Each structure stands twice: as structure tokens, then as C-alpha cells.
C-alpha positions as CSV (number, residue, x, y, z in Angstrom):
1,M,45.0,49.9,68.1
2,R,46.5,53.3,67.6
3,S,47.6,55.7,70.3
4,A,45.9,58.7,68.6
5,P,42.5,59.1,66.9
6,T,43.8,59.1,63.3
7,I,41.3,56.9,61.6
8,L,38.4,59.0,60.3
9,H,35.0,57.8,59.2
10,L,32.9,60.2,57.2
11,D,29.2,59.6,56.4
12,M,27.1,62.1,54.5
13,D,23.9,63.0,56.3
14,A,20.7,61.5,54.8
15,F,22.6,61.7,51.5
16,F,20.0,61.0,48.8
17,A,17.3,63.1,50.5
18,A,19.7,65.9,51.3
19,V,20.7,66.1,47.6
20,E,17.0,66.4,46.7
21,Q,16.5,69.1,49.2
22,A,19.5,71.0,47.8
23,S,18.2,70.6,44.3
24,K,14.6,71.6,45.0
25,P,14.1,74.8,47.0
26,S,10.5,73.9,47.7
27,L,11.6,70.8,49.7
28,R,14.2,72.5,52.0
29,G,13.3,71.9,55.6
30,K,10.5,69.5,54.7
31,P,10.2,65.7,55.0
32,V,11.6,63.9,51.9
33,V,11.7,60.2,51.3
34,V,13.7,58.7,48.4
35,G,13.2,55.1,47.1
36,G,10.9,52.8,45.1
37,L,7.5,54.3,44.8
38,G,5.5,51.2,43.8
39,P,3.4,49.2,46.3
40,R,6.5,46.9,46.8
41,G,9.0,49.8,47.0
42,V,11.5,50.3,49.8
43,V,12.8,53.5,51.4
44,S,16.4,54.2,50.4
45,T,16.9,57.4,52.4
46,A,14.7,59.6,54.5
47,S,15.5,63.2,55.5
48,Y,15.7,64.1,59.2
49,E,12.4,65.8,58.9
50,A,10.9,62.5,57.8
51,R,12.7,60.5,60.5
52,V,10.9,62.5,63.1
53,H,7.7,60.6,62.0
54,G,9.5,57.2,62.3
55,V,10.5,56.8,58.6
56,H,13.8,55.1,58.1
57,S,15.8,53.3,55.4
58,A,14.9,49.8,54.3
59,M,11.3,50.4,55.5
60,A,8.5,49.4,53.1
61,M,7.4,52.5,51.2
62,A,3.7,51.8,51.9
63,H,4.5,51.9,55.7
64,A,6.4,55.1,55.3
65,R,3.4,56.8,53.5
66,R,1.2,55.9,56.5
67,L,3.7,57.4,58.9
68,A,4.4,60.5,56.9
69,P,1.6,61.1,54.4
70,H,2.5,64.7,53.7
71,A,6.2,64.0,52.9
72,A,7.6,64.3,49.4
73,Y,8.2,60.8,47.9
74,L,10.7,60.8,45.1
75,V,12.5,58.3,42.9
76,P,16.3,58.2,43.2
77,R,18.5,60.1,40.7
78,F,21.7,58.1,40.8
79,G,23.5,60.2,38.2
80,I,23.5,63.3,40.4
81,Y,24.4,61.3,43.5
82,R,27.4,59.8,41.8
83,Q,28.5,63.3,40.7
84,I,28.4,64.6,44.2
85,S,30.0,61.5,45.6
86,E,33.0,62.0,43.2
87,I,33.4,65.6,44.6
88,V,33.4,64.3,48.2
89,M,35.8,61.4,47.5
90,A,38.2,63.8,45.7
91,L,38.2,66.0,48.8
92,L,39.0,63.0,51.0
93,R,41.9,62.1,48.8
94,E,43.3,65.5,49.3
95,A,43.5,64.8,53.0
96,S,45.1,61.4,52.6
97,P,46.1,59.0,49.8
98,L,44.7,56.1,51.8
99,I,40.9,56.1,51.7
100,E,38.5,53.2,51.8
101,P,35.1,54.0,50.2
102,L,32.3,51.9,51.6
103,S,29.5,53.4,49.4
104,V,28.7,56.6,47.5
105,D,28.3,58.5,50.7
106,E,30.6,56.9,53.2
107,A,34.4,56.2,53.6
108,F,37.3,55.6,56.0
109,V,40.3,57.8,55.8
110,D,43.8,57.0,57.3
111,L,45.0,60.4,58.4
112,E,48.5,59.0,59.4
113,A,49.1,58.2,55.8
114,G,48.3,61.8,54.9
115,G,50.8,63.1,57.5
116,H,48.1,64.5,59.8
117,A,48.8,62.5,62.9
118,G,49.5,65.7,64.9
119,D,46.1,67.4,64.6
120,P,43.4,65.1,63.3
121,R,40.6,67.3,64.6
122,A,41.6,70.2,62.4
123,V,41.6,67.9,59.4
124,A,38.1,66.7,60.2
125,R,36.8,70.2,60.6
126,G,38.4,71.3,57.4
127,L,36.9,68.3,55.5
128,R,33.4,69.1,56.7
129,A,33.7,72.7,55.8
130,D,35.1,71.9,52.4
131,I,32.4,69.4,51.6
132,R,29.7,71.9,52.7
133,A,31.3,74.7,50.5
134,A,31.6,72.4,47.5
135,T,28.2,70.7,47.6
136,G,26.0,72.5,50.1
137,L,25.6,69.2,52.0
138,T,26.6,68.2,55.5
139,A,28.7,65.3,56.7
140,S,29.2,63.6,60.1
141,V,32.6,62.4,61.2
142,G,34.0,60.1,63.7
143,L,37.7,60.0,64.8
144,A,39.2,57.1,66.7
145,G,42.1,54.7,66.9
146,S,40.2,51.9,65.0
147,K,37.7,51.5,62.2
148,L,35.1,50.0,64.5
149,L,35.2,53.0,66.9
150,A,35.4,55.6,64.2
151,K,32.2,54.3,62.5
152,I,30.4,54.2,65.8
153,A,31.6,57.7,66.6
154,S,30.3,59.1,63.2
155,E,26.9,57.5,64.0
156,K,26.8,59.3,67.3
157,A,27.8,62.5,65.6
158,K,24.8,62.6,63.3
159,P,23.6,64.9,62.0
160,D,26.3,67.4,61.0
161,G,28.7,66.7,63.9
162,L,32.1,65.5,64.9
163,V,32.8,62.9,67.7
164,V,36.3,62.0,68.8
165,V,37.0,58.8,70.8
166,E,40.2,59.3,72.8
167,P,42.4,56.3,73.4
168,G,41.5,54.7,76.7
169,T,37.9,55.7,76.6
170,E,36.7,52.9,74.3
171,R,35.0,50.9,77.0
172,A,33.1,53.9,78.4
173,L,31.7,54.5,74.9
174,L,30.9,50.8,74.0
175,D,29.7,49.3,77.3
176,P,26.1,50.8,77.4
177,M,25.4,50.2,73.7
178,P,23.1,47.4,72.5
179,V,24.8,44.3,71.0
180,R,23.5,45.2,67.5
181,T,26.0,48.1,67.5
182,L,28.8,45.7,66.8
183,P,29.5,44.6,63.2
184,G,28.4,41.0,62.5
185,V,25.6,41.1,65.1
186,G,22.4,40.7,63.1
187,P,18.9,39.7,64.2
188,A,19.8,36.0,64.5
189,T,23.0,36.5,66.5
190,A,21.2,39.1,68.7
191,E,18.5,36.6,69.4
192,H,21.0,34.0,70.5
193,L,22.6,36.5,72.8
194,R,19.3,37.6,74.2
195,R,18.4,34.1,75.1
196,A,21.6,33.9,77.1
197,G,20.7,37.2,78.9
198,I,23.3,39.3,76.9
199,L,21.8,42.6,75.7
200,T,24.6,45.2,75.9
201,V,28.3,45.3,74.8
202,A,29.3,45.3,78.5
203,E,27.4,42.0,79.0
204,I,29.3,40.5,76.1
205,S,32.6,41.4,77.8
206,R,31.4,40.0,81.2
207,A,30.3,36.7,79.5
208,G,33.8,35.9,78.6
209,E,35.3,34.6,75.4
210,G,34.6,30.9,76.3
211,E,30.9,31.5,76.7
212,L,30.7,33.4,73.4
213,V,32.5,30.6,71.6
214,R,30.1,28.1,73.0
215,L,27.1,30.2,71.9
216,L,28.3,31.4,68.5
217,G,31.2,29.3,67.4
218,K,35.0,29.8,67.6
219,A,35.6,32.5,65.0
220,H,32.4,34.5,65.6
221,G,32.5,34.3,69.4
222,A,36.2,35.2,69.7
223,G,35.9,38.1,67.2
224,L,32.8,39.5,69.0
225,H,34.6,39.3,72.4
226,A,37.5,41.3,71.0
227,M,35.2,44.0,69.4
228,A,33.3,44.4,72.7
229,A,36.7,45.3,74.3
230,G,37.2,47.9,71.6
231,V,40.0,45.8,69.9
232,D,40.0,46.2,66.1
233,N,43.2,46.0,64.1
234,R,41.7,46.2,60.6
235,P,43.7,48.6,58.4
236,V,42.2,51.1,56.1
237,V,42.3,49.4,52.7
238,A,42.3,51.6,49.6
239,D,40.5,50.6,46.4
240,R,38.5,47.7,47.8
241,D,38.0,45.2,45.1
242,V,34.4,45.0,43.9
243,K,33.6,41.3,43.2
244,S,30.4,41.9,41.1
245,I,28.2,44.6,39.6
246,S,24.4,44.0,39.5
247,V,21.0,45.7,39.2
248,E,17.6,44.5,40.1
249,D,14.0,45.6,40.1
250,T,10.9,44.6,42.1
251,F,7.7,44.9,40.1
252,D,4.5,46.5,41.3
253,T,2.5,43.5,40.0
254,D,3.9,40.0,39.2
255,L,5.1,39.4,35.7
256,T,3.3,36.5,34.1
257,D,4.0,37.0,30.4
258,R,7.4,35.5,29.3
259,A,7.7,38.2,26.6
260,H,7.5,40.9,29.4
261,V,10.1,38.9,31.4
262,R,12.5,39.0,28.4
263,Y,11.9,42.7,28.0
264,E,12.8,43.4,31.6
265,I,15.9,41.1,31.4
266,D,17.1,43.1,28.4
267,R,16.5,46.4,30.2
268,L,18.3,45.2,33.3
269,A,21.2,43.9,31.2
270,E,21.6,47.3,29.6
271,R,21.7,49.0,33.0
272,C,24.2,46.5,34.3
273,V,26.5,47.0,31.4
274,Q,26.3,50.8,31.9
275,R,27.4,50.4,35.5
276,L,30.1,47.9,34.4
277,R,31.5,50.3,31.8
278,G,31.2,53.3,34.2
279,A,33.5,51.4,36.6
280,G,35.9,50.6,33.8
281,R,35.5,46.9,34.3
282,S,34.5,43.7,32.4
283,G,33.4,40.4,33.7
284,R,33.3,36.7,32.8
285,T,30.2,35.4,34.7
286,V,26.7,36.6,34.0
287,V,24.2,36.0,36.8
288,V,20.4,36.2,36.7
289,K,18.2,36.4,39.9
290,V,14.5,35.5,39.8
291,R,12.2,35.9,42.8
292,R,8.9,34.2,42.0
293,Y,5.4,34.9,43.2
294,D,5.8,32.6,46.3
295,F,9.0,34.5,47.3
296,S,11.2,31.6,46.3
297,T,14.5,33.1,44.9
298,L,16.5,31.3,42.2
299,T,19.9,32.3,40.7
300,R,21.4,31.1,37.5
301,S,24.9,31.8,36.2
302,E,27.1,31.2,33.2
303,T,30.8,31.8,32.9
304,L,32.0,33.0,29.5
305,R,35.3,32.2,27.9
306,A,36.7,35.7,28.4
307,P,35.8,38.9,30.2
308,T,33.4,41.2,28.3
309,D,31.5,44.5,28.6
310,D,29.5,43.9,25.4
311,P,25.8,44.6,26.1
312,A,24.8,42.1,23.4
313,V,26.7,39.3,25.1
314,V,25.4,40.1,28.6
315,R,21.9,40.5,27.2
316,E,21.8,37.2,25.3
317,T,23.4,35.3,28.2
318,A,21.0,36.7,30.7
319,R,18.0,35.9,28.4
320,R,19.2,32.3,28.1
321,L,19.5,31.9,31.8
322,A,16.1,33.5,32.5
323,E,14.5,31.1,29.9
324,A,15.7,28.2,32.0
325,V,13.7,29.3,35.0
326,D,10.0,28.4,35.4
327,T,8.2,31.8,35.7
328,T,4.7,30.7,34.8
329,G,3.4,31.4,38.3
330,G,4.6,35.0,38.2
331,V,7.8,37.0,38.9
332,R,8.1,39.6,41.7
333,L,11.8,40.5,41.1
334,L,14.4,40.2,38.4
335,G,18.1,40.9,38.6
336,V,21.1,40.8,36.3
337,G,24.7,40.9,37.4
338,V,28.2,40.4,36.2
339,A,30.9,38.8,38.4
340,G,34.5,37.6,37.9
341,L,35.5,41.2,37.2
342,A,38.6,42.2,35.3
343,D,40.2,45.5,34.2
344,F,40.3,44.5,30.5
345,T,38.0,43.1,27.8
346,Q,38.5,40.7,25.0
347,E,36.7,40.6,21.7
348,D,33.2,39.3,22.0
349,L,33.4,35.6,21.2
350,F,29.7,35.3,20.3
351,A,29.9,38.2,17.8
352,H,33.1,36.8,16.4
353,A,31.5,33.4,15.8
354,E,28.4,35.0,14.2
355,S,30.6,37.1,11.9
356,E,32.5,34.0,10.8
357,L,29.3,32.4,9.9
358,A,28.1,35.4,7.9
359,L,31.4,35.6,6.0
360,H,32.0,31.9,5.3
361,G,28.5,30.3,5.4
362,G,29.5,27.6,7.8
363,S,27.3,25.5,10.0
364,D,25.5,27.3,12.9
365,Q,26.1,24.4,15.3
366,G,27.4,25.6,18.6
367,V,26.2,29.2,18.1
368,P,23.3,30.2,20.4
369,E,20.1,30.8,18.4
370,P,18.9,34.4,19.0
371,L,15.7,34.5,21.1
372,P,12.7,36.4,19.8
373,S,13.1,40.1,19.9
374,S,11.6,41.8,23.0
375,P,8.4,43.7,22.8
376,P,8.4,47.4,23.1
377,P,7.7,48.8,26.5
378,A,4.0,49.2,27.5
379,P,2.8,52.7,26.7
380,E,2.0,53.4,30.4
381,R,5.6,52.6,31.3
382,A,7.3,54.4,28.4
383,N,5.4,57.6,29.1
384,R,5.6,57.4,32.9
385,W,6.5,60.6,34.7
386,L,7.9,59.7,38.1
387,P,8.1,62.2,41.0
388,G,11.6,63.7,41.2
389,H,12.5,63.3,37.5
390,D,14.2,66.4,36.0
391,V,12.3,67.9,33.1
392,V,12.4,71.0,30.8
393,H,9.6,72.8,29.2
394,E,10.0,74.9,26.0
395,V,8.3,77.9,27.6
396,H,8.7,77.5,31.4
397,G,12.2,76.2,31.5
398,A,13.7,73.6,34.0
399,G,11.8,71.9,36.7
400,W,10.9,68.5,38.2
401,V,7.9,66.2,38.3
402,Q,5.8,66.5,41.5
403,G,3.3,63.8,40.4
404,S,1.3,62.4,37.6
405,G,-1.9,60.5,36.9
406,V,-5.2,60.5,34.8
407,G,-3.3,61.7,31.8
408,R,-1.7,64.7,33.5
409,V,1.7,65.5,34.9
410,T,2.4,68.3,37.5
411,V,5.7,70.1,37.3
412,R,7.3,72.6,39.7
413,F,9.6,74.9,37.8
414,E,12.5,75.8,40.0
415,V,16.3,75.3,40.0
416,P,18.8,74.8,42.9
417,S,19.9,78.5,43.0
418,D,16.4,79.7,43.6
419,S,15.8,81.3,47.0
420,R,12.1,80.6,47.0
421,P,9.9,77.7,45.8
422,G,9.0,77.8,42.1
423,R,5.7,77.8,40.3
424,V,3.6,74.7,39.7
425,R,2.0,73.9,36.3
426,T,0.0,70.9,35.0
427,F,0.3,69.5,31.5
428,P,-1.0,66.5,29.5
429,V,1.4,63.6,29.8
430,D,2.0,63.8,26.0
431,D,2.7,67.5,25.9
432,P,5.3,67.9,23.1
433,A,6.8,70.9,24.8
434,L,7.7,68.9,27.9
435,S,10.7,66.5,28.0
436,R,13.0,64.7,30.4
437,S,16.4,66.4,31.1
438,D,19.6,65.9,32.9
439,P,20.1,67.4,36.4
440,L,21.6,70.8,36.5
441,P,25.4,71.0,37.1
442,L,26.5,70.7,40.7
443,A,27.8,74.3,40.6
444,A,24.2,75.5,40.7
445,Q,23.7,73.8,44.0
446,R,26.6,75.5,45.9
447,E,24.7,78.7,46.7
448,H,21.8,77.1,48.5
449,G,22.3,73.8,50.3
450,P,19.6,72.1,52.4
451,P,19.1,73.4,55.9
452,G,20.7,71.5,58.8
453,A,18.7,69.8,61.5
454,P,16.6,72.1,63.6
455,G,18.7,74.0,66.2
456,T,22.0,73.3,64.5
457,R,24.7,75.7,63.3
458,H,27.8,75.2,61.1
459,V,31.1,74.4,62.9
460,S,33.8,76.8,62.0
461,E,37.5,75.9,61.8
462,A,38.1,77.6,65.1
463,A,35.4,75.8,67.1
464,P,36.8,74.5,70.5
465,D,37.3,70.9,71.2
466,P,35.7,69.6,74.5
467,Q,38.4,67.6,76.2
468,D,36.6,66.4,79.4
469,A,34.3,63.8,77.9
470,P,35.3,60.1,77.1
471,A,33.9,60.6,73.6
472,A,34.1,64.3,72.9
473,R,31.4,65.7,70.6
474,E,31.7,69.0,68.7
475,T,28.2,70.3,68.7
476,P,27.3,71.5,65.1
């Protein structure tokens, strides 16, 4: 444990939803929900305006629609999220060479490694101001002497705030919190503790290490007792090694046709390879995940002789694995992943074997026979206009899809720099003048960011630091 609050945890506020509000003037200050829009979809992120109605991440989208029927429901746009994430992570690296990204919108920063041990608050304020200037978005920050406390502090700081946990005040912060606050305490562990009459972090400490070991086992019990006392010696680790890269889709209706299953496997394999190449990696093990109609989930994997990022290799291997699973009853979810990652690739062994056969006319024994080609996507899927998609019209310019149905698509024509909501037009879904487009460059978003939470204001560099509270909060 450090003697100064030099570990920083930064978390972007309602990141996906905030990006959508920044990009779409008509949604600023309004409830926005981002996630899968089908009947089996799940909420990825909800804006603070939507959270007022009880909507939160990981909630079933159907439930969210009942709670907030007037919210804007949009599909994720991962390309623009990654672009903004790269800007944020670059700003963090300017503050310290030692950062530990946890996701696209969250990271730990070791300020001691950046030479900022003397004034961590000024660094935190500067980072928040720089992020807002560069992206138009807000971030919440926690400062503490450990990763555990810094993360808890950033959660208390939301939205758009800064909370500092001074050394010696850890117990005052932790004691009243519910046991689920501590890492590693999920629903099952929380239920074990509840049955023993342990509901808060203070009660974990009072129970003693011996009782926790009896309830949860040696490693889990001892670790939980230490965390309840605020003890966390984990260092900030740069460039956390990613063990696998995968993508998956849940389908609105169960897939029962094997040709359709093959088509979806191909599509997922292509997406997986795009992410693999985007990370500059290759992998040796291809994994397929199948969740059937009865919610039983099966995984199949095959390890190749060498790392690859060849889409044909990943696709053919994934197809072969999927063919080995009985899907006659229907498939709810499919996933394709690549594990055993490496920073290099070797020549595709399958392609090499096939080229040898073509050149020399040898036997095809040992070479996997190609499976039948996948059918083209169903017309309704190929022409689908999903809410939130970026589009451009030859006459009206850039905009985004508000909704579609019954052969029509409704588009709002506006760009991030607009000060007022744009006009709405409706077109046939096959209008040749309307096409998908890439998001506008980030620079267009800097002028108008999403509004902060009601009643908040931006913290300036010179904002005072309250010193009389165990966990000092800088009010945004």
C-alpha cells in the first residue's frame, strides 16, 4: 500500500451512449440505450438520462424498452468507440508510461512512474480537462494508494467527478459498503456470506479470516479478508496480455437450417479475423461456441500447427468444428474465437498443402475437403437499416438511421457540429441515393460534446480540493 494516492483509475462516463449523444445533436440530454436491438438483445450502455428510469448495462433490452419506452435505442458503432478510446489512452500515456487498460473506456495509471507523486490531483484534473477538450466526453477518476480503492473511488465519483482516498481513510470508505463492492464477490459468494449474516465490508472484517476461510476456502477467504481491510498490493501492469479474441451473436430466432449456421459461422470468422489483425496478433487455436435452443452451451476447439491470421484458415476450421455439433433442434447463439495468440504469423499450412496439390497433382489424402459454399445472406438481413447506422444521401448529405420497417427507412440528417437537431426524411429501403457511410472524423465532435448530468458543471484546473473528508470528492 502506498503512502500517497498515486494510483489513478479513469472510467469514461456511459461511454457508448455518450459517444452517440456527442455524434447526434438530437439526442443530447435525452435517454439513449446502446446494445442488441433484437428480442434477445442486451443493454451495453445506458445514458444517465436512461438510468433515471432504471435502465442499466447487462439488462435485457426488452425489459429496458418497458422501463424507458421513449428512449433512443441504437446499435453499437465499435469503430468510432475504438477511435475515441485511442485518443483517451494516448492522453493517459502522456501522464505516465505505465498504464493498464481494462477495456476501451477504462484504465489504471501509475502516476509515480510518470513522476507525478507530488501532486496527483493536478494530474487528474488535467487529464479530465484534456479528455473533454479532445473528445467532448467526460470521465470520472479515482485516486488512491491501491488499485482496489482507486476503482471504488472512481465509481463514487460518477458522473464527471474526482474522488481521492487519502491513506488512513480506507476503512471509513469501505466499511459501510455492501459485500458485492469487493472484486471476486459475485452472486454465489454474496449468498454464502448472507447466510452467515455478513452483508457489509465491515462485517467481513469483524468475521475474521478464519471464519471466511471456513466459508469460502483458504485462498478466497484470506484474499477477501485482506481486501475488506483495504489491503491490495497489486501493481499496475502495462500491456496486459490478451489470451484470446472472439466474437459472438445471439439470434432473434433460433437457427434451424445448417446452411444458415454455416453462413453465420463464416461471418463471425471474418469479424474475428478483423479484430485479430487489428490487434496485430495471430493465433493457433480456433474455438467455436454454440448455444442451443435449450440453453445448453457447447464449445469445440482445434489447435493448428502454427499461428495464423488467415481468414480462410479460421473460417474453414470454424466450419469444421460447427459441423461436429448437433444443431438440429435450433441454435440461439454462435461464437468464433482464436486463442493461443502470438505476435507473428506463419504461412497458411492449408493453403500451402492445397497449392502443392494443384501444382503436382498429388493425392488429396489428409487435406480437408472444402465444405459447400455458404448461401448469400437473406435479403431482409442484407438490406437491414439498423437504428444508429451512419448513412449518406446524394441530396441531403450525412445522417443516421432513426428506424426502419414496412419497406421504409427514416433518417435524421445531422452531424456532430450541428447546434440544433437535424431534419428527418423517410425513404424506401432500396433508395439508390441512400447508402451506409463511415462515422465522421472525431474532430467534428470536439465543438459540441454531450451535456453533463443535470446540475453539474465542468471542473477547472484551479478547483479547490476538499481536505476534511475521508474520501474527498471534487464536485463537478
